Backbone as JSON Lines, residues from 0, in Angstrom:
{"i":0,"aa":"X","n":[-4.68,5.36,10.29],"ca":[-3.12,5.83,9.72],"c":[-3.19,6.97,8.83]}
{"i":1,"aa":"X","n":[-1.6,7.3,9.28],"ca":[-1.37,9.09,8.39],"c":[-0.58,8.33,7.55]}
{"i":2,"aa":"X","n":[-0.26,9.64,6.31],"ca":[1.02,9.37,5.53],"c":[1.79,9.21,6.48]}
{"i":3,"aa":"X","n":[2.38,10.58,8.05],"ca":[3.43,10.96,8.58],"c":[3.91,9.08,8.81]}
{"i":4,"aa":"X","n":[2.95,8.38,9.67],"ca":[3.67,7.26,10.01],"c":[4.35,6.15,9.06]}
{"i":5,"aa":"X","n":[3.67,6.47,7.91],"ca":[3.88,5.73,6.32],"c":[5.64,6.3,6.22]}
{"i":6,"aa":"X","n":[5.8,7.42,6.16],"ca":[6.91,8.48,6.31],"c":[7.64,7.81,7.0]}
{"i":7,"aa":"X","n":[7.77,7.67,8.39],"ca":[8.28,7.59,9.59],"c":[9.35,5.8,8.95]}
{"i":8,"aa":"X","n":[8.05,5.08,9.3],"ca":[8.12,3.47,8.73],"c":[9.19,3.47,7.5]}
{"i":9,"aa":"X","n":[9.37,4.21,6.71],"ca":[10.21,4.07,5.34],"c":[11.33,4.47,5.58]}
{"i":10,"aa":"X","n":[11.55,6.17,6.53],"ca":[12.87,6.71,6.96],"c":[13.84,6.07,7.72]}
{"i":11,"aa":"X","n":[12.61,4.79,8.5],"ca":[13.21,3.74,9.56],"c":[14.88,3.04,9.03]}
{"i":12,"aa":"X","n":[14.12,2.62,8.09],"ca":[15.03,1.66,6.82],"c":[16.65,2.75,6.75]}
{"i":13,"aa":"X","n":[16.29,3.64,6.22],"ca":[17.52,4.25,5.81],"c":[17.17,6.05,5.38]}
{"i":14,"aa":"X","n":[18.16,6.83,5.23],"ca":[17.5,8.16,5.27],"c":[17.32,8.21,3.44]}
{"i":15,"aa":"X","n":[16.56,9.17,2.86],"ca":[15.81,9.09,1.63],"c":[15.75,10.93,1.42]}
{"i":16,"aa":"X","n":[15.76,11.12,0.08],"ca":[15.34,12.63,-0.16],"c":[14.1,12.25,-0.53]}
{"i":17,"aa":"X","n":[13.63,13.63,-0.91],"ca":[11.81,13.69,-1.34],"c":[11.57,12.85,-2.22]}
{"i":18,"aa":"X","n":[12.31,12.55,-3.59],"ca":[12.18,11.93,-4.83],"c":[12.22,11.24,-4.56]}
{"i":19,"aa":"X","n":[12.9,10.09,-4.41],"ca":[13.43,8.51,-3.57],"c":[12.01,8.26,-2.54]}
{"i":20,"aa":"X","n":[11.4,8.92,-1.89],"ca":[10.46,8.74,-0.84],"c":[8.5,8.67,-2.51]}
{"i":21,"aa":"X","n":[8.83,9.59,-2.97],"ca":[7.71,10.18,-4.04],"c":[7.71,8.84,-4.63]}
{"i":22,"aa":"X","n":[9.06,8.51,-5.19],"ca":[8.99,7.19,-6.21],"c":[8.6,5.75,-5.44]}
{"i":23,"aa":"X","n":[8.94,5.85,-4.04],"ca":[8.3,4.8,-3.35],"c":[6.94,4.65,-3.14]}
{"i":24,"aa":"X","n":[6.5,6.07,-2.9],"ca":[5.11,5.9,-2.4],"c":[4.0,5.9,-3.83]}
{"i":25,"aa":"X","n":[4.85,5.66,-5.15],"ca":[3.94,5.47,-6.37],"c":[3.47,4.7,-6.81]}
{"i":26,"aa":"X","n":[4.68,4.13,-5.95],"ca":[4.72,2.04,-6.9],"c":[3.97,1.6,-5.58]}
{"i":27,"aa":"X","n":[2.43,1.65,-5.46],"ca":[1.71,1.64,-3.64],"c":[1.66,0.14,-4.53]}
{"i":28,"aa":"X","n":[1.35,-1.34,-5.05],"ca":[1.05,-1.74,-5.56],"c":[2.75,-3.01,-4.66]}
{"i":29,"aa":"X","n":[3.88,-2.41,-4.36],"ca":[4.92,-2.89,-3.96],"c":[4.66,-3.19,-2.22]}
{"i":30,"aa":"X","n":[3.45,-2.04,-2.03],"ca":[3.28,-1.54,-0.59],"c":[1.98,-1.37,-0.54]}
{"i":31,"aa":"X","n":[1.43,-0.78,0.9],"ca":[0.27,-0.87,1.27],"c":[-0.3,0.71,0.93]}
{"i":32,"aa":"X","n":[0.67,1.53,1.17],"ca":[0.17,3.05,1.17],"c":[0.51,3.47,-0.19]}
{"i":33,"aa":"X","n":[-0.11,4.61,-0.26],"ca":[0.21,5.03,-1.82],"c":[-0.14,7.0,-0.88]}
{"i":34,"aa":"X","n":[0.77,8.04,-1.63],"ca":[0.76,9.01,-1.44],"c":[1.21,9.95,-2.41]}
{"i":35,"aa":"X","n":[0.24,11.2,-3.21],"ca":[1.3,12.21,-4.22],"c":[2.5,12.72,-3.92]}
{"i":36,"aa":"X","n":[2.76,12.9,-5.06],"ca":[4.26,14.07,-4.51],"c":[3.94,15.53,-3.9]}
{"i":37,"aa":"X","n":[2.28,15.53,-4.49],"ca":[1.69,16.64,-3.54],"c":[1.69,16.88,-1.66]}
{"i":38,"aa":"X","n":[1.25,15.85,-2.01],"ca":[1.33,15.28,-0.06],"c":[2.77,14.87,0.56]}
{"i":39,"aa":"X","n":[3.61,14.79,0.34],"ca":[4.66,13.88,0.42],"c":[5.53,15.1,1.04]}
{"i":40,"aa":"X","n":[5.65,16.48,-0.08],"ca":[6.65,17.09,0.51],"c":[5.97,18.35,1.57]}
{"i":41,"aa":"X","n":[4.9,18.4,1.95],"ca":[4.3,19.42,2.8],"c":[4.64,18.83,4.5]}
{"i":42,"aa":"X","n":[4.5,17.17,4.04],"ca":[4.19,16.84,5.36],"c":[5.83,16.1,5.54]}
{"i":43,"aa":"X","n":[6.45,16.15,4.65],"ca":[7.91,16.17,5.24],"c":[8.33,17.73,5.77]}
{"i":44,"aa":"X","n":[8.07,18.44,6.0],"ca":[8.15,20.13,5.89],"c":[7.54,19.7,7.33]}
{"i":45,"aa":"X","n":[6.1,19.31,7.42],"ca":[5.72,18.93,8.81],"c":[6.13,18.59,10.1]}
{"i":46,"aa":"X","n":[6.81,17.26,9.57],"ca":[7.81,16.48,10.26],"c":[8.78,16.69,11.19]}
{"i":47,"aa":"X","n":[9.39,17.73,9.63],"ca":[10.94,18.47,10.45],"c":[10.61,19.53,11.19]}
{"i":48,"aa":"X","n":[9.53,20.19,11.0],"ca":[9.29,21.04,12.15],"c":[8.65,20.53,13.34]}
{"i":49,"aa":"X","n":[7.95,19.51,13.7],"ca":[7.96,18.5,14.79],"c":[9.09,18.27,15.24]}
{"i":50,"aa":"X","n":[10.41,18.13,14.58],"ca":[11.2,17.16,15.57],"c":[11.42,16.02,14.94]}
{"i":51,"aa":"X","n":[10.47,14.63,14.12],"ca":[10.63,13.63,14.16],"c":[11.15,13.46,12.97]}
{"i":52,"aa":"X","n":[11.64,14.4,12.29],"ca":[13.1,13.59,11.08],"c":[13.59,15.0,10.87]}
{"i":53,"aa":"X","n":[14.91,14.63,10.38],"ca":[15.67,15.9,9.69],"c":[16.8,15.56,8.64]}
{"i":54,"aa":"X","n":[16.6,16.97,8.31],"ca":[17.02,17.57,6.82],"c":[18.26,17.96,6.81]}
{"i":55,"aa":"X","n":[18.62,17.06,6.05],"ca":[20.57,17.59,5.88],"c":[20.98,17.79,4.07]}
{"i":56,"aa":"X","n":[21.4,18.74,3.24],"ca":[21.35,19.03,2.45],"c":[23.01,18.09,1.83]}
{"i":57,"aa":"X","n":[22.37,17.26,0.79],"ca":[22.92,16.18,0.26],"c":[24.31,16.81,-0.72]}
{"i":58,"aa":"X","n":[25.77,16.72,-0.26],"ca":[26.79,17.89,-1.05],"c":[27.74,16.62,-1.61]}
{"i":59,"aa":"X","n":[27.48,17.16,-3.27],"ca":[28.11,16.37,-4.1],"c":[29.38,17.62,-5.06]}
{"i":60,"aa":"X","n":[30.77,16.91,-4.94],"ca":[31.16,18.32,-5.76],"c":[31.2,19.68,-4.52]}
{"i":61,"aa":"X","n":[30.9,20.63,-5.35],"ca":[30.61,21.53,-5.05],"c":[29.11,21.99,-5.23]}
{"i":62,"aa":"X","n":[28.48,21.46,-5.45],"ca":[26.78,21.74,-5.29],"c":[26.08,20.98,-4.43]}
{"i":63,"aa":"X","n":[25.01,22.11,-3.77],"ca":[24.42,21.49,-2.91],"c":[22.96,20.47,-3.79]}
{"i":64,"aa":"X","n":[22.68,19.28,-3.33],"ca":[21.93,19.01,-3.67],"c":[20.71,18.44,-3.18]}
{"i":65,"aa":"X","n":[19.78,17.42,-3.09],"ca":[18.34,17.45,-2.76],"c":[18.51,16.8,-1.11]}
{"i":66,"aa":"X","n":[17.62,17.81,-0.86],"ca":[17.43,17.01,0.66],"c":[17.68,16.19,1.1]}
{"i":67,"aa":"X","n":[17.82,15.24,2.4],"ca":[17.82,14.08,2.7],"c":[17.3,14.2,4.05]}
{"i":68,"aa":"X","n":[16.49,13.42,3.78],"ca":[15.51,12.74,5.36],"c":[15.63,11.88,6.01]}
{"i":69,"aa":"X","n":[16.35,12.21,7.4],"ca":[16.35,10.29,8.61],"c":[15.67,11.25,9.52]}
{"i":70,"aa":"X","n":[15.16,9.97,9.94],"ca":[14.46,10.07,11.64],"c":[15.51,10.08,12.56]}
{"i":71,"aa":"X","n":[14.84,10.63,13.37],"ca":[15.32,11.51,14.72],"c":[14.52,10.46,15.65]}
{"i":72,"aa":"X","n":[15.51,10.88,17.02],"ca":[14.86,9.59,17.78],"c":[13.33,9.54,18.43]}
{"i":73,"aa":"X","n":[12.97,11.58,18.18],"ca":[11.32,11.38,18.29],"c":[10.6,10.85,17.92]}
{"i":74,"aa":"X","n":[11.24,10.5,16.15],"ca":[10.34,10.22,15.44],"c":[10.42,8.85,15.72]}
{"i":75,"aa":"X","n":[11.3,8.11,15.79],"ca":[11.73,6.47,16.09],"c":[10.56,6.38,17.2]}
{"i":76,"aa":"X","n":[10.49,6.88,19.15],"ca":[9.73,6.81,19.27],"c":[8.52,7.12,19.11]}
{"i":77,"aa":"X","n":[7.79,7.81,18.59],"ca":[6.3,8.59,17.81],"c":[6.08,6.74,17.0]}
{"i":78,"aa":"X","n":[6.9,6.67,15.96],"ca":[6.46,5.25,15.42],"c":[6.32,4.4,16.14]}
{"i":79,"aa":"X","n":[7.33,4.02,17.28],"ca":[7.27,2.82,18.19],"c":[5.79,2.86,18.9]}
{"i":80,"aa":"X","n":[5.57,4.05,19.11],"ca":[4.39,4.38,20.16],"c":[2.89,3.83,19.24]}
{"i":81,"aa":"X","n":[2.95,4.41,17.99],"ca":[2.43,4.23,17.15],"c":[1.82,2.82,16.66]}
{"i":82,"aa":"X","n":[3.09,1.76,16.2],"ca":[2.73,0.56,15.41],"c":[2.71,-0.5,17.05]}
{"i":83,"aa":"X","n":[2.63,0.07,17.82],"ca":[2.34,-0.49,19.28],"c":[0.91,-0.23,20.18]}
{"i":84,"aa":"X","n":[0.04,0.79,19.18],"ca":[-1.15,1.41,19.6],"c":[-2.75,0.69,18.91]}
{"i":85,"aa":"X","n":[-3.4,0.42,19.77],"ca":[-4.53,-0.24,19.01],"c":[-4.9,1.33,18.36]}
{"i":86,"aa":"X","n":[-5.62,0.96,16.9],"ca":[-6.42,2.07,16.35],"c":[-7.79,1.54,15.64]}
{"i":87,"aa":"X","n":[-8.88,3.21,15.91],"ca":[-10.09,2.66,15.33],"c":[-9.95,2.42,13.84]}
{"i":88,"aa":"X","n":[-11.0,1.38,13.58],"ca":[-11.49,1.45,11.55],"c":[-11.28,2.15,11.1]}
{"i":89,"aa":"X","n":[-11.04,2.99,10.15],"ca":[-11.16,3.89,9.42],"c":[-12.09,3.85,8.68]}
{"i":90,"aa":"X","n":[-13.64,4.68,8.41],"ca":[-15.09,4.19,7.79],"c":[-14.38,4.32,6.51]}
{"i":91,"aa":"X","n":[-15.66,3.13,6.37],"ca":[-15.72,2.76,4.98],"c":[-16.38,3.88,3.87]}
{"i":92,"aa":"X","n":[-14.85,3.79,2.47],"ca":[-15.32,4.31,1.37],"c":[-15.4,3.71,1.05]}
{"i":93,"aa":"X","n":[-15.51,3.02,0.1],"ca":[-15.02,2.14,-1.39],"c":[-15.85,2.53,-2.09]}
{"i":94,"aa":"X","n":[-15.54,2.94,-3.65],"ca":[-16.06,3.49,-4.28],"c":[-16.32,2.37,-5.49]}
{"i":95,"aa":"X","n":[-16.12,1.29,-5.13],"ca":[-16.58,0.06,-6.02],"c":[-17.42,-0.59,-5.88]}
{"i":96,"aa":"X","n":[-17.94,-0.6,-4.4],"ca":[-19.19,-1.5,-3.71],"c":[-20.19,-0.15,-4.1]}
{"i":97,"aa":"X","n":[-20.0,1.32,-3.71],"ca":[-20.96,1.56,-3.86],"c":[-21.22,1.9,-4.88]}
{"i":98,"aa":"X","n":[-20.61,2.16,-6.24],"ca":[-21.38,1.48,-7.83],"c":[-22.09,0.46,-7.79]}
{"i":99,"aa":"X","n":[-21.36,-0.4,-6.95],"ca":[-22.16,-2.28,-7.03],"c":[-23.12,-2.11,-6.52]}
{"i":100,"aa":"X","n":[-23.2,-1.6,-5.82],"ca":[-24.93,-1.52,-4.61],"c":[-26.02,-0.75,-6.08]}
{"i":101,"aa":"X","n":[-25.68,-0.25,-7.26],"ca":[-26.7,0.65,-8.07],"c":[-26.35,-0.39,-9.31]}
{"i":102,"aa":"X","n":[-25.94,-1.22,-9.43],"ca":[-26.29,-2.3,-10.22],"c":[-27.48,-2.45,-11.23]}
{"i":103,"aa":"X","n":[-28.28,-2.03,-10.25],"ca":[-29.88,-2.72,-10.89],"c":[-30.36,-1.57,-12.04]}
{"i":104,"aa":"X","n":[-29.62,-0.59,-11.78],"ca":[-30.01,0.46,-12.44],"c":[-29.23,0.54,-13.73]}
{"i":105,"aa":"X","n":[-28.23,-0.15,-14.54],"ca":[-27.88,-0.83,-15.62],"c":[-28.64,-1.58,-16.07]}
{"i":106,"aa":"X","n":[-28.23,-1.99,-17.7],"ca":[-28.41,-3.46,-18.24],"c":[-27.47,-4.79,-17.75]}
{"i":107,"aa":"X","n":[-27.66,-5.55,-17.46],"ca":[-26.67,-6.54,-16.35],"c":[-25.25,-6.43,-17.48]}
{"i":108,"aa":"X","n":[-25.44,-6.41,-18.69],"ca":[-24.44,-6.22,-19.67],"c":[-23.27,-5.29,-19.35]}
{"i":109,"aa":"X","n":[-23.6,-4.34,-19.0],"ca":[-22.68,-3.06,-18.67],"c":[-21.86,-3.08,-17.32]}
{"i":110,"aa":"X","n":[-23.0,-4.08,-16.33],"ca":[-22.83,-3.96,-15.0],"c":[-21.45,-5.35,-15.05]}
{"i":111,"aa":"X","n":[-21.82,-6.39,-15.68],"ca":[-21.17,-6.95,-16.17],"c":[-19.69,-6.64,-16.52]}
{"i":112,"aa":"X","n":[-19.47,-5.96,-17.36],"ca":[-18.5,-5.26,-17.87],"c":[-17.8,-4.13,-17.06]}
{"i":113,"aa":"X","n":[-18.38,-4.09,-15.99],"ca":[-17.78,-3.75,-14.53],"c":[-16.78,-4.87,-13.61]}
{"i":114,"aa":"X","n":[-17.85,-5.04,-13.38],"ca":[-17.3,-6.49,-13.0],"c":[-15.65,-7.25,-13.47]}
{"i":115,"aa":"X","n":[-15.87,-7.41,-15.01],"ca":[-15.13,-8.41,-15.62],"c":[-13.49,-7.16,-15.12]}
{"i":116,"aa":"X","n":[-13.47,-5.78,-15.42],"ca":[-12.53,-5.18,-15.12],"c":[-12.1,-5.37,-13.89]}
{"i":117,"aa":"X","n":[-12.79,-5.09,-12.89],"ca":[-12.53,-5.53,-11.72],"c":[-11.93,-6.52,-11.1]}
{"i":118,"aa":"X","n":[-12.91,-7.71,-11.67],"ca":[-11.54,-9.34,-11.81],"c":[-9.99,-9.26,-12.3]}
{"i":119,"aa":"X","n":[-9.77,-8.37,-13.19],"ca":[-8.54,-8.32,-13.95],"c":[-8.0,-7.24,-12.98]}
{"i":120,"aa":"X","n":[-8.48,-6.29,-12.32],"ca":[-7.76,-5.64,-11.21],"c":[-7.18,-6.66,-10.34]}
{"i":121,"aa":"X","n":[-7.64,-6.96,-9.59],"ca":[-7.5,-8.25,-8.33],"c":[-6.34,-9.02,-8.77]}
{"i":122,"aa":"X","n":[-6.93,-10.01,-10.03],"ca":[-5.88,-10.29,-10.4],"c":[-4.36,-10.17,-10.62]}
{"i":123,"aa":"X","n":[-4.53,-8.78,-11.0],"ca":[-2.99,-8.09,-11.84],"c":[-2.5,-7.86,-10.02]}
{"i":124,"aa":"X","n":[-3.24,-7.59,-9.14],"ca":[-2.79,-6.5,-8.16],"c":[-2.25,-8.31,-7.53]}
{"i":125,"aa":"X","n":[-2.96,-8.94,-7.1],"ca":[-2.4,-10.62,-6.96],"c":[-1.1,-11.49,-7.03]}
{"i":126,"aa":"X","n":[-1.17,-11.17,-8.7],"ca":[0.4,-11.54,-9.22],"c":[1.26,-10.29,-8.47]}
{"i":127,"aa":"X","n":[1.09,-8.84,-8.57],"ca":[2.31,-8.36,-7.87],"c":[2.51,-8.39,-6.54]}
{"i":128,"aa":"X","n":[1.62,-8.5,-6.08],"ca":[1.78,-8.47,-4.11],"c":[2.23,-10.29,-3.71]}
{"i":129,"aa":"X","n":[1.97,-11.26,-4.94],"ca":[2.45,-12.59,-4.84],"c":[3.64,-12.0,-4.68]}
{"i":130,"aa":"X","n":[4.0,-11.36,-6.36],"ca":[5.63,-11.67,-6.63],"c":[6.98,-11.17,-5.54]}
{"i":131,"aa":"X","n":[5.95,-9.88,-4.89],"ca":[6.68,-8.65,-4.16],"c":[6.67,-9.69,-2.59]}
{"i":132,"aa":"X","n":[5.57,-10.15,-2.33],"ca":[5.95,-11.23,-0.75],"c":[7.25,-12.34,-0.94]}
{"i":133,"aa":"X","n":[7.51,-13.26,-2.1],"ca":[8.0,-13.96,-2.62],"c":[9.76,-12.86,-2.59]}
{"i":134,"aa":"X","n":[9.84,-12.01,-2.7],"ca":[11.15,-11.5,-2.74],"c":[11.28,-10.81,-1.23]}
{"i":135,"aa":"X","n":[10.52,-10.78,-0.34],"ca":[10.62,-10.36,0.63],"c":[11.3,-11.62,1.27]}
{"i":136,"aa":"X","n":[10.19,-12.58,1.36],"ca":[10.65,-13.96,1.94],"c":[12.61,-14.5,1.68]}
{"i":137,"aa":"X","n":[12.7,-13.64,0.11],"ca":[14.05,-13.9,-0.48],"c":[14.74,-12.99,0.39]}
{"i":138,"aa":"X","n":[14.48,-11.81,0.7],"ca":[15.55,-10.69,1.12],"c":[15.8,-10.21,0.33]}
{"i":139,"aa":"X","n":[15.29,-9.82,-0.88],"ca":[15.44,-9.69,-2.09],"c":[15.56,-7.89,-2.34]}
{"i":140,"aa":"X","n":[14.22,-7.52,-1.44],"ca":[13.66,-5.88,-1.86],"c":[15.04,-4.86,-1.28]}
{"i":141,"aa":"X","n":[15.35,-3.74,-2.12],"ca":[15.97,-3.14,-1.36],"c":[15.77,-1.97,-0.12]}
{"i":142,"aa":"X","n":[14.68,-1.86,0.14],"ca":[14.33,-1.32,1.72],"c":[13.81,-2.33,2.62]}
{"i":143,"aa":"X","n":[14.14,-3.37,2.21],"ca":[13.96,-4.97,3.47],"c":[15.78,-5.37,3.57]}
{"i":144,"aa":"X","n":[16.61,-5.09,2.95],"ca":[18.01,-5.19,2.95],"c":[18.65,-4.09,3.36]}
{"i":145,"aa":"X","n":[18.23,-2.76,3.39],"ca":[18.6,-1.78,3.79],"c":[18.24,-1.73,5.66]}
{"i":146,"aa":"X","n":[16.72,-2.17,5.76],"ca":[16.85,-2.61,6.78],"c":[17.1,-3.39,7.89]}
{"i":147,"aa":"X","n":[17.46,-4.57,7.34],"ca":[17.91,-6.1,7.83],"c":[19.54,-5.59,8.51]}
{"i":148,"aa":"X","n":[20.1,-4.37,7.66],"ca":[21.62,-4.07,8.3],"c":[21.54,-3.59,9.43]}
{"i":149,"aa":"X","n":[20.43,-2.88,10.01],"ca":[20.39,-2.17,11.53],"c":[19.92,-3.21,11.9]}
{"i":150,"aa":"X","n":[19.82,-4.4,11.63],"ca":[19.1,-5.32,13.1],"c":[20.16,-6.72,12.83]}
{"i":151,"aa":"X","n":[20.19,-7.5,13.8],"ca":[20.63,-9.04,14.0],"c":[20.59,-9.42,13.39]}
{"i":152,"aa":"X","n":[21.63,-10.53,12.92],"ca":[21.16,-11.22,11.26],"c":[20.02,-12.74,12.18]}
{"i":153,"aa":"X","n":[20.41,-13.24,13.31],"ca":[19.21,-13.52,14.16],"c":[17.67,-13.7,13.87]}
{"i":154,"aa":"X","n":[17.74,-11.83,13.75],"ca":[16.44,-11.72,13.43],"c":[15.75,-11.58,11.74]}
{"i":155,"aa":"X","n":[16.82,-12.01,11.35],"ca":[16.35,-11.54,9.67],"c":[15.48,-12.02,9.01]}
{"i":156,"aa":"X","n":[14.84,-13.8,9.41],"ca":[14.28,-14.77,8.16],"c":[12.77,-14.24,9.36]}
{"i":157,"aa":"X","n":[12.87,-14.01,10.47],"ca":[11.82,-13.3,11.34],"c":[10.75,-11.9,10.66]}
{"i":158,"aa":"X","n":[12.28,-11.1,10.6],"ca":[11.42,-9.53,10.12],"c":[11.12,-10.09,8.21]}
{"i":159,"aa":"X","n":[11.65,-10.98,8.01],"ca":[11.57,-10.92,6.34],"c":[10.04,-12.02,6.26]}
{"i":160,"aa":"X","n":[9.63,-12.49,7.08],"ca":[8.1,-13.59,6.73],"c":[7.09,-12.44,7.74]}
{"i":161,"aa":"X","n":[7.52,-11.58,8.72],"ca":[6.4,-10.66,8.77],"c":[5.98,-9.7,7.48]}
{"i":162,"aa":"X","n":[6.97,-9.06,7.31],"ca":[6.74,-8.15,6.05],"c":[6.04,-9.08,5.24]}
{"i":163,"aa":"X","n":[6.02,-9.9,4.64],"ca":[5.8,-11.27,3.71],"c":[4.41,-11.01,4.55]}
{"i":164,"aa":"X","n":[4.17,-11.37,5.26],"ca":[2.18,-12.01,5.6],"c":[1.65,-11.02,5.55]}
{"i":165,"aa":"X","n":[2.33,-9.2,5.51],"ca":[1.38,-8.66,5.57],"c":[0.57,-8.73,4.32]}
{"i":166,"aa":"X","n":[1.75,-8.98,2.88],"ca":[1.55,-9.39,1.14],"c":[0.21,-10.42,1.29]}
{"i":167,"aa":"X","n":[0.65,-11.29,2.28],"ca":[-0.46,-12.34,1.69],"c":[-1.8,-12.4,2.43]}
{"i":168,"aa":"X","n":[-1.96,-11.41,3.32],"ca":[-3.25,-10.77,3.92],"c":[-3.39,-10.07,2.29]}
{"i":169,"aa":"X","n":[-3.05,-9.47,2.15],"ca":[-3.16,-8.26,0.84],"c":[-3.48,-9.17,-0.07]}
{"i":170,"aa":"X","n":[-2.98,-10.42,-0.56],"ca":[-3.45,-11.16,-1.31],"c":[-4.54,-11.67,-1.25]}
{"i":171,"aa":"X","n":[-4.83,-12.33,0.24],"ca":[-6.2,-12.68,0.61],"c":[-7.49,-11.88,0.31]}
{"i":172,"aa":"X","n":[-7.03,-10.73,0.7],"ca":[-8.32,-10.18,0.66],"c":[-8.56,-9.56,-0.59]}
{"i":173,"aa":"X","n":[-8.01,-9.88,-2.21],"ca":[-7.95,-9.15,-3.45],"c":[-8.95,-10.92,-3.8]}
{"i":174,"aa":"X","n":[-8.32,-11.51,-3.43],"ca":[-8.71,-12.61,-3.88],"c":[-10.14,-12.8,-3.47]}
{"i":175,"aa":"X","n":[-10.6,-12.97,-2.42],"ca":[-11.85,-12.56,-2.04],"c":[-12.8,-11.45,-2.49]}
{"i":176,"aa":"X","n":[-12.19,-10.33,-2.99],"ca":[-13.37,-9.35,-3.8],"c":[-13.37,-9.65,-5.21]}
{"i":177,"aa":"X","n":[-12.11,-10.82,-6.13],"ca":[-12.2,-11.11,-6.94],"c":[-13.47,-12.67,-7.17]}
{"i":178,"aa":"X","n":[-13.55,-13.11,-5.54],"ca":[-14.35,-14.38,-5.81],"c":[-15.48,-13.97,-5.91]}
{"i":179,"aa":"X","n":[-15.86,-12.55,-5.14],"ca":[-17.55,-12.25,-4.63],"c":[-17.78,-11.68,-6.33]}
{"i":180,"aa":"X","n":[-17.24,-10.97,-6.97],"ca":[-17.23,-10.42,-8.34],"c":[-17.51,-11.51,-9.62]}
{"i":181,"aa":"X","n":[-16.65,-12.19,-9.05],"ca":[-17.24,-13.51,-9.96],"c":[-18.93,-14.08,-9.31]}
{"i":182,"aa":"X","n":[-18.93,-14.01,-8.09],"ca":[-20.21,-14.62,-7.87],"c":[-21.33,-13.52,-8.45]}
{"i":183,"aa":"X","n":[-21.25,-12.32,-7.94],"ca":[-22.0,-11.28,-8.75],"c":[-22.31,-11.37,-10.37]}
{"i":184,"aa":"X","n":[-21.11,-11.63,-11.01],"ca":[-21.5,-12.14,-12.53],"c":[-22.43,-13.32,-12.56]}
{"i":185,"aa":"X","n":[-22.63,-14.44,-11.79],"ca":[-23.44,-15.55,-11.47],"c":[-24.75,-14.91,-11.58]}
{"i":186,"aa":"X","n":[-25.11,-14.1,-10.15],"ca":[-26.52,-14.26,-10.22],"c":[-26.9,-12.83,-11.63]}
{"i":187,"aa":"X","n":[-25.82,-11.76,-11.97],"ca":[-26.6,-11.47,-13.14],"c":[-26.96,-11.96,-14.0]}
{"i":188,"aa":"X","n":[-25.96,-13.69,-14.2],"ca":[-26.35,-14.21,-15.86],"c":[-27.58,-14.92,-15.55]}
{"i":189,"aa":"X","n":[-27.71,-15.03,-13.67],"ca":[-29.3,-15.87,-12.9],"c":[-30.65,-14.39,-13.68]}
{"i":190,"aa":"X","n":[-30.16,-13.43,-13.43],"ca":[-31.2,-12.28,-13.87],"c":[-31.79,-12.43,-14.95]}
{"i":191,"aa":"X","n":[-30.55,-12.8,-15.86],"ca":[-30.44,-12.19,-17.41],"c":[-31.22,-13.38,-17.95]}
{"i":192,"aa":"X","n":[-31.28,-14.36,-17.67],"ca":[-31.8,-15.48,-18.05],"c":[-33.72,-15.99,-17.27]}
{"i":193,"aa":"X","n":[-33.72,-15.19,-16.08],"ca":[-34.69,-14.91,-15.37],"c":[-36.21,-13.95,-16.42]}
{"i":194,"aa":"X","n":[-35.27,-13.47,-17.3],"ca":[-36.0,-11.95,-17.58],"c":[-36.06,-12.43,-19.27]}
{"i":195,"aa":"X","n":[-35.25,-13.46,-19.5],"ca":[-35.61,-13.77,-21.17],"c":[-36.58,-15.42,-20.36]}
{"i":196,"aa":"X","n":[-36.55,-15.5,-20.07],"ca":[-38.19,-16.62,-19.84],"c":[-39.13,-15.66,-19.47]}
{"i":197,"aa":"X","n":[-39.32,-14.18,-18.9],"ca":[-40.34,-14.29,-18.28],"c":[-40.68,-13.28,-19.87]}
{"i":198,"aa":"X","n":[-39.78,-13.35,-20.89],"ca":[-40.03,-12.64,-22.16],"c":[-41.05,-13.47,-23.14]}
């Protein structure tokens, strides 16, 4: 997946300026893709040059305001093509699991501390994603409200359920990671007990 397609997906709901998009993507737990300010603005310029979006200066009173971007027909076609196509899985790069691979190099207590922090992070994500999933089902998120304005009312429940289901998947992954980390803590405790017996 590219930032370009994430931006197209958001702009399909409604036009936004760069600041709004940056705030949206900085709130990563609300969504499934994050990106810093330094990536968003250059990508918007590239997308505009490619004809996927168009920018218009927002005018308030007598002053020009921020550039507001909206998706073009070409951008919508690109987004639909991307969404409806299969894609190869990205290369695996998980810094935490790489770190865990070398837990044997430190004392069990230090590894256990890292695992405890990781479990707390996963539980925080679960809570945030659960709240977001519930808000989607209730059709209360700002972006979903905007998107539903352009969709037939008969499709609203299905759209909300499909979007909430994505976060149910995120919750399931985070829960599995937390459970895995708890099992790692158990293994560390076993190893520590065996070491004390040998002594």
